[in-house]
Backbone and ligand atoms as CSV (ligand in chain L), in Angstrom:
chain,resi,resn,atom,element,x,y,z
A,1,MET,N,N,0.830,-1.218,0.000
A,1,MET,CA,C,0.000,0.000,0.000
A,1,MET,C,C,0.860,1.261,0.000
A,2,HIS,N,N,1.621,1.407,-1.026
A,2,HIS,CA,C,2.470,2.561,-1.277
A,2,HIS,C,C,1.664,3.864,-1.196
A,3,GLU,N,N,0.519,3.888,-1.868
A,3,GLU,CA,C,-0.295,5.105,-1.937
A,3,GLU,C,C,-0.833,5.523,-0.574
A,4,LEU,N,N,-1.107,4.543,0.289
A,4,LEU,CA,C,-1.643,4.873,1.609
A,4,LEU,C,C,-0.616,5.650,2.429
A,5,GLU,N,N,0.637,5.223,2.367
A,5,GLU,CA,C,1.700,5.927,3.083
A,5,GLU,C,C,1.859,7.351,2.560
A,6,ILE,N,N,1.794,7.481,1.257
A,6,ILE,CA,C,1.922,8.805,0.643
A,6,ILE,C,C,0.762,9.693,1.077
A,7,ALA,N,N,-0.439,9.137,1.052
A,7,ALA,CA,C,-1.623,9.908,1.440
A,7,ALA,C,C,-1.518,10.345,2.893
A,8,GLN,N,N,-1.045,9.460,3.758
A,8,GLN,CA,C,-0.894,9.795,5.180
A,8,GLN,C,C,0.082,10.949,5.355
A,9,GLU,N,N,1.161,10.917,4.585
A,9,GLU,CA,C,2.166,11.962,4.679
A,9,GLU,C,C,1.606,13.298,4.194
A,10,ILE,N,N,0.875,13.255,3.092
A,10,ILE,CA,C,0.275,14.476,2.554
A,10,ILE,C,C,-0.710,15.064,3.560
A,11,VAL,N,N,-1.549,14.213,4.122
A,11,VAL,CA,C,-2.549,14.678,5.089
A,11,VAL,C,C,-1.863,15.302,6.305
A,12,ALA,N,N,-0.763,14.702,6.767
A,12,ALA,CA,C,-0.026,15.242,7.915
A,12,ALA,C,C,0.529,16.631,7.588
A,13,ILE,N,N,1.103,16.788,6.399
A,13,ILE,CA,C,1.666,18.080,6.000
A,13,ILE,C,C,0.561,19.129,5.869
A,14,VAL,N,N,-0.544,18.748,5.236
A,14,VAL,CA,C,-1.657,19.691,5.054
A,14,VAL,C,C,-2.201,20.121,6.411
A,15,ASN,N,N,-2.332,19.178,7.321
A,15,ASN,CA,C,-2.812,19.494,8.668
A,15,ASN,C,C,-1.905,20.503,9.359
A,16,ASP,N,N,-0.603,20.311,9.214
A,16,ASP,CA,C,0.381,21.238,9.795
A,16,ASP,C,C,0.191,22.640,9.249
A,17,HIS,N,N,0.091,22.725,7.915
A,17,HIS,CA,C,-0.040,24.032,7.257
A,17,HIS,C,C,-1.362,24.717,7.604
A,18,ALA,N,N,-2.418,23.932,7.674
A,18,ALA,CA,C,-3.737,24.506,7.906
A,18,ALA,C,C,-3.869,25.024,9.335
A,19,ALA,N,N,-3.155,24.437,10.261
A,19,ALA,CA,C,-3.165,24.852,11.663
A,19,ALA,C,C,-4.589,25.044,12.194
A,20,GLY,N,N,-5.442,24.100,11.901
A,20,GLY,CA,C,-6.792,24.133,12.453
A,20,GLY,C,C,-7.843,24.761,11.552
A,21,ALA,N,N,-7.392,25.487,10.515
A,21,ALA,CA,C,-8.342,26.093,9.583
A,21,ALA,C,C,-8.973,24.998,8.721
A,22,ARG,N,N,-10.146,25.313,8.174
A,22,ARG,CA,C,-10.830,24.317,7.351
A,22,ARG,C,C,-10.236,24.318,5.944
A,23,VAL,N,N,-9.796,23.162,5.499
A,23,VAL,CA,C,-9.168,23.053,4.180
A,23,VAL,C,C,-10.241,22.749,3.140
A,24,THR,N,N,-10.224,23.510,2.031
A,24,THR,CA,C,-11.250,23.314,1.011
A,24,THR,C,C,-10.701,22.639,-0.243
A,25,ARG,N,N,-9.389,22.778,-0.452
A,25,ARG,CA,C,-8.829,22.208,-1.669
A,25,ARG,C,C,-7.352,21.902,-1.481
A,26,VAL,N,N,-6.951,20.776,-2.026
A,26,VAL,CA,C,-5.547,20.369,-1.976
A,26,VAL,C,C,-5.125,20.005,-3.392
A,27,LEU,N,N,-3.994,20.553,-3.822
A,27,LEU,CA,C,-3.482,20.237,-5.154
A,27,LEU,C,C,-2.145,19.510,-5.030
A,28,ILE,N,N,-2.080,18.363,-5.653
A,28,ILE,CA,C,-0.866,17.549,-5.614
A,28,ILE,C,C,-0.383,17.345,-7.042
A,29,GLU,N,N,0.918,17.443,-7.226
A,29,GLU,CA,C,1.488,17.121,-8.537
A,29,GLU,C,C,2.110,15.735,-8.459
A,30,VAL,N,N,1.700,14.890,-9.388
A,30,VAL,CA,C,2.237,13.528,-9.436
A,30,VAL,C,C,2.860,13.295,-10.803
A,31,GLY,N,N,4.130,12.989,-10.813
A,31,GLY,CA,C,4.817,12.685,-12.069
A,31,GLY,C,C,4.362,11.340,-12.601
A,32,LYS,N,N,4.299,11.246,-13.925
A,32,LYS,CA,C,3.853,9.991,-14.557
A,32,LYS,C,C,4.783,8.828,-14.239
A,33,LEU,N,N,6.012,9.148,-13.838
A,33,LEU,CA,C,6.989,8.093,-13.576
A,33,LEU,C,C,7.155,7.830,-12.083
A,34,ALA,N,N,6.273,8.410,-11.269
A,34,ALA,CA,C,6.404,8.281,-9.821
A,34,ALA,C,C,5.886,6.943,-9.312
A,35,ALA,N,N,5.335,6.137,-10.192
A,35,ALA,CA,C,4.801,4.824,-9.819
A,35,ALA,C,C,3.684,4.954,-8.785
A,36,VAL,N,N,2.857,5.988,-8.960
A,36,VAL,CA,C,1.712,6.198,-8.072
A,36,VAL,C,C,0.459,6.263,-8.941
A,37,LEU,N,N,-0.552,5.508,-8.572
A,37,LEU,CA,C,-1.807,5.553,-9.306
A,37,LEU,C,C,-2.672,6.665,-8.734
A,38,PRO,N,N,-2.986,7.693,-9.533
A,38,PRO,CA,C,-3.771,8.820,-9.029
A,38,PRO,C,C,-5.093,8.394,-8.399
A,39,GLU,N,N,-5.792,7.451,-9.001
A,39,GLU,CA,C,-7.091,7.045,-8.453
A,39,GLU,C,C,-6.936,6.345,-7.108
A,40,SER,N,N,-5.870,5.579,-6.986
A,40,SER,CA,C,-5.592,4.890,-5.734
A,40,SER,C,C,-5.208,5.904,-4.658
A,41,LEU,N,N,-4.423,6.900,-5.044
A,41,LEU,CA,C,-4.018,7.951,-4.113
A,41,LEU,C,C,-5.234,8.734,-3.642
A,42,ARG,N,N,-6.147,8.990,-4.563
A,42,ARG,CA,C,-7.374,9.721,-4.235
A,42,ARG,C,C,-8.201,8.947,-3.195
A,43,PHE,N,N,-8.312,7.655,-3.422
A,43,PHE,CA,C,-9.073,6.806,-2.503
A,43,PHE,C,C,-8.440,6.821,-1.107
A,44,CYS,N,N,-7.131,6.665,-1.050
A,44,CYS,CA,C,-6.425,6.653,0.237
A,44,CYS,C,C,-6.538,8.007,0.926
A,45,PHE,N,N,-6.500,9.073,0.147
A,45,PHE,CA,C,-6.633,10.421,0.697
A,45,PHE,C,C,-7.982,10.570,1.386
A,46,GLU,N,N,-9.033,10.125,0.706
A,46,GLU,CA,C,-10.377,10.217,1.273
A,46,GLU,C,C,-10.466,9.466,2.608
A,47,VAL,N,N,-9.806,8.328,2.677
A,47,VAL,CA,C,-9.816,7.525,3.906
A,47,VAL,C,C,-9.063,8.258,5.017
A,48,CYS,N,N,-7.903,8.840,4.668
A,48,CYS,CA,C,-7.030,9.479,5.663
A,48,CYS,C,C,-7.606,10.771,6.227
A,49,VAL,N,N,-8.431,11.488,5.449
A,49,VAL,CA,C,-8.911,12.793,5.917
A,49,VAL,C,C,-10.153,12.686,6.799
A,50,GLU,N,N,-10.717,11.504,6.892
A,50,GLU,CA,C,-11.912,11.344,7.713
A,50,GLU,C,C,-11.645,11.792,9.146
A,51,GLY,N,N,-12.492,12.694,9.636
A,51,GLY,CA,C,-12.356,13.158,11.002
A,51,GLY,C,C,-11.327,14.261,11.198
A,52,THR,N,N,-10.669,14.715,10.112
A,52,THR,CA,C,-9.714,15.812,10.224
A,52,THR,C,C,-10.320,17.082,9.635
A,53,SER,N,N,-9.578,18.199,9.754
A,53,SER,CA,C,-10.082,19.464,9.209
A,53,SER,C,C,-10.018,19.477,7.689
A,54,ILE,N,N,-9.502,18.427,7.110
A,54,ILE,CA,C,-9.412,18.337,5.639
A,54,ILE,C,C,-10.604,17.580,5.061
A,55,GLU,N,N,-11.362,16.937,5.925
A,55,GLU,CA,C,-12.489,16.147,5.440
A,55,GLU,C,C,-13.407,17.020,4.584
A,56,GLY,N,N,-13.761,16.545,3.400
A,56,GLY,CA,C,-14.625,17.297,2.500
A,56,GLY,C,C,-13.860,18.174,1.524
A,57,ALA,N,N,-12.568,18.289,1.711
A,57,ALA,CA,C,-11.770,19.102,0.794
A,57,ALA,C,C,-11.682,18.413,-0.563
A,58,ARG,N,N,-11.537,19.243,-1.608
A,58,ARG,CA,C,-11.403,18.680,-2.938
A,58,ARG,C,C,-9.932,18.348,-3.168
A,59,LEU,N,N,-9.680,17.179,-3.685
A,59,LEU,CA,C,-8.314,16.805,-4.024
A,59,LEU,C,C,-8.145,16.895,-5.535
A,60,ASP,N,N,-7.224,17.775,-5.951
A,60,ASP,CA,C,-6.905,17.862,-7.371
A,60,ASP,C,C,-5.531,17.258,-7.590
A,61,ILE,N,N,-5.449,16.379,-8.564
A,61,ILE,CA,C,-4.172,15.742,-8.872
A,61,ILE,C,C,-3.727,16.187,-10.262
A,62,LEU,N,N,-2.562,16.822,-10.284
A,62,LEU,CA,C,-1.997,17.282,-11.542
A,62,LEU,C,C,-0.969,16.254,-11.978
A,63,GLU,N,N,-1.239,15.613,-13.092
A,63,GLU,CA,C,-0.299,14.612,-13.580
A,63,GLU,C,C,0.673,15.261,-14.547
A,64,SER,N,N,1.939,15.247,-14.177
A,64,SER,CA,C,2.923,15.848,-15.079
A,64,SER,C,C,3.676,14.747,-15.822
A,65,PRO,N,N,3.952,14.983,-17.096
A,65,PRO,CA,C,4.613,13.954,-17.897
A,65,PRO,C,C,6.070,13.784,-17.506
A,66,GLY,N,N,6.600,12.645,-17.852
A,66,GLY,CA,C,8.024,12.421,-17.652
A,66,GLY,C,C,8.811,13.099,-18.753
A,67,LEU,N,N,9.975,13.596,-18.406
A,67,LEU,CA,C,10.807,14.268,-19.395
A,67,LEU,C,C,12.242,13.776,-19.256
A,68,ALA,N,N,12.837,13.473,-20.376
A,68,ALA,CA,C,14.225,12.998,-20.366
A,68,ALA,C,C,15.003,13.677,-21.486
A,69,ARG,N,N,16.336,13.623,-21.349
A,69,ARG,CA,C,17.176,14.153,-22.419
A,69,ARG,C,C,17.980,12.993,-22.999
A,70,CYS,N,N,18.006,12.959,-24.320
A,70,CYS,CA,C,18.751,11.915,-25.015
A,70,CYS,C,C,20.239,12.236,-24.934
A,71,ARG,N,N,21.037,11.268,-24.459
A,71,ARG,CA,C,22.480,11.507,-24.364
A,71,ARG,C,C,23.143,11.420,-25.736
A,72,GLY,N,N,22.411,10.847,-26.679
A,72,GLY,CA,C,22.964,10.720,-28.021
A,72,GLY,C,C,22.912,12.025,-28.791
A,73,CYS,N,N,21.708,12.635,-28.872
A,73,CYS,CA,C,21.554,13.818,-29.714
A,73,CYS,C,C,21.162,15.066,-28.923
A,74,GLY,N,N,20.870,14.921,-27.627
A,74,GLY,CA,C,20.560,16.088,-26.804
A,74,GLY,C,C,19.113,16.517,-26.853
A,75,ALA,N,N,18.277,15.828,-27.606
A,75,ALA,CA,C,16.865,16.202,-27.701
A,75,ALA,C,C,16.120,15.831,-26.421
A,76,GLU,N,N,15.032,16.569,-26.146
A,76,GLU,CA,C,14.197,16.229,-25.002
A,76,GLU,C,C,13.114,15.256,-25.443
A,77,VAL,N,N,12.870,14.262,-24.610
A,77,VAL,CA,C,11.918,13.207,-24.935
A,77,VAL,C,C,10.848,13.159,-23.845
A,78,VAL,N,N,9.580,13.173,-24.246
A,78,VAL,CA,C,8.482,13.054,-23.284
A,78,VAL,C,C,8.191,11.574,-23.069
A,79,LEU,N,N,8.122,11.189,-21.801
A,79,LEU,CA,C,7.951,9.773,-21.476
A,79,LEU,C,C,6.663,9.517,-20.699
A,80,ASP,N,N,5.977,8.445,-21.039
A,80,ASP,CA,C,4.817,8.007,-20.265
A,80,ASP,C,C,5.196,6.854,-19.349
A,81,GLN,N,N,6.367,6.310,-19.561
A,81,GLN,CA,C,6.864,5.207,-18.754
A,81,GLN,C,C,8.369,5.398,-18.579
A,82,PRO,N,N,8.958,4.723,-17.578
A,82,PRO,CA,C,10.361,4.996,-17.246
A,82,PRO,C,C,11.349,4.770,-18.389
A,83,ALA,N,N,11.038,3.864,-19.298
A,83,ALA,CA,C,11.957,3.622,-20.395
A,83,ALA,C,C,11.336,4.113,-21.699
A,84,GLY,N,N,12.168,4.564,-22.603
A,84,GLY,CA,C,11.627,5.025,-23.866
A,84,GLY,C,C,12.726,5.194,-24.889
A,85,LEU,N,N,12.337,5.664,-26.055
A,85,LEU,CA,C,13.283,5.864,-27.134
A,85,LEU,C,C,13.202,7.299,-27.635
A,86,CYS,N,N,14.329,7.848,-27.963
A,86,CYS,CA,C,14.382,9.160,-28.600
A,86,CYS,C,C,14.010,8.988,-30.079
A,87,ALA,N,N,13.639,10.109,-30.698
A,87,ALA,CA,C,13.301,10.059,-32.125
A,87,ALA,C,C,14.502,9.621,-32.965
A,88,CYS,N,N,15.718,9.829,-32.443
A,88,CYS,CA,C,16.924,9.430,-33.187
A,88,CYS,C,C,17.198,7.943,-33.054
A,89,GLY,N,N,16.410,7.263,-32.210
A,89,GLY,CA,C,16.609,5.832,-32.029
A,89,GLY,C,C,17.419,5.499,-30.789
A,90,GLY,N,N,17.949,6.530,-30.149
A,90,GLY,CA,C,18.764,6.304,-28.956
A,90,GLY,C,C,17.925,5.934,-27.753
A,91,ALA,N,N,18.445,5.036,-26.918
A,91,ALA,CA,C,17.730,4.617,-25.717
A,91,ALA,C,C,18.469,5.073,-24.463
A,92,ASP,N,N,19.550,5.815,-24.627
A,92,ASP,CA,C,20.339,6.278,-23.492
A,92,ASP,C,C,19.784,7.624,-23.038
A,93,LEU,N,N,18.791,7.564,-22.150
A,93,LEU,CA,C,18.082,8.779,-21.753
A,93,LEU,C,C,18.405,9.171,-20.318
A,94,GLU,N,N,18.583,10.460,-20.132
A,94,GLU,CA,C,18.793,10.991,-18.782
A,94,GLU,C,C,17.465,11.567,-18.302
A,95,LEU,N,N,16.965,11.026,-17.211
A,95,LEU,CA,C,15.665,11.466,-16.705
A,95,LEU,C,C,15.758,12.859,-16.091
A,96,LEU,N,N,14.909,13.778,-16.564
A,96,LEU,CA,C,14.927,15.152,-16.048
A,96,LEU,C,C,13.823,15.369,-15.026
A,97,SER,N,N,12.635,14.863,-15.315
A,97,SER,CA,C,11.538,15.006,-14.363
A,97,SER,C,C,10.488,13.933,-14.637
A,98,GLY,N,N,9.536,13.833,-13.707
A,98,GLY,CA,C,8.479,12.846,-13.885
A,98,GLY,C,C,8.332,11.950,-12.677
A,99,ARG,N,N,9.321,12.033,-11.750
A,99,ARG,CA,C,9.232,11.205,-10.547
A,99,ARG,C,C,8.735,12.000,-9.356
A,100,GLN,N,N,8.445,13.280,-9.574
A,100,GLN,CA,C,8.109,14.130,-8.432
A,100,GLN,C,C,6.726,13.826,-7.865
A,101,LEU,N,N,6.606,14.035,-6.600
A,101,LEU,CA,C,5.327,13.894,-5.935
A,101,LEU,C,C,5.310,15.034,-4.935
A,102,GLN,N,N,4.529,16.055,-5.225
A,102,GLN,CA,C,4.641,17.288,-4.485
A,102,GLN,C,C,3.299,17.859,-4.119
A,103,LEU,N,N,3.250,18.428,-2.953
A,103,LEU,CA,C,2.080,19.175,-2.534
A,103,LEU,C,C,2.246,20.577,-3.110
A,104,LYS,N,N,1.322,21.005,-3.968
A,104,LYS,CA,C,1.499,22.275,-4.656
A,104,LYS,C,C,0.729,23.421,-4.001
A,105,GLU,N,N,-0.508,23.149,-3.635
A,105,GLU,CA,C,-1.354,24.220,-3.100
A,105,GLU,C,C,-2.319,23.702,-2.044
A,106,ILE,N,N,-2.597,24.565,-1.082
A,106,ILE,CA,C,-3.635,24.259,-0.098
A,106,ILE,C,C,-4.535,25.490,-0.006
A,107,GLU,N,N,-5.831,25.273,-0.095
A,107,GLU,CA,C,-6.764,26.383,0.098
A,107,GLU,C,C,-7.509,26.177,1.395
A,108,VAL,N,N,-7.543,27.229,2.212
A,108,VAL,CA,C,-8.272,27.148,3.476
A,108,VAL,C,C,-9.292,28.266,3.540
A,109,ILE,N,N,-10.268,28.108,4.388
A,109,ILE,CA,C,-11.264,29.165,4.586
A,109,ILE,C,C,-10.727,30.134,5.622
L,1,ZN,ZN,ZN,18.292,11.269,-29.555
């Protein structure tokens, strides 16, 4: 239950930031290569916020694509999965982003 641990951590951070205020919206950025299922994370989030000041808040998940640079030709390659091919045929890719999992915004009343 990878997603449950992540959801617990997010809820703990949001609770800290909110300091008792009612949270109405939480925005999380999840990279496509972070190995996290957004729907599963959403479900775990709903479970974790029960009884907290975040209960009822809207969870928005921003899925950002993976990005890598080809070591062969220097071109940037958009990835939907950890491995991929550059348009030049090269498979030697340096991962630039896509593994991030970040709390981006919290809205409180
Ligand atoms: Zn290339």
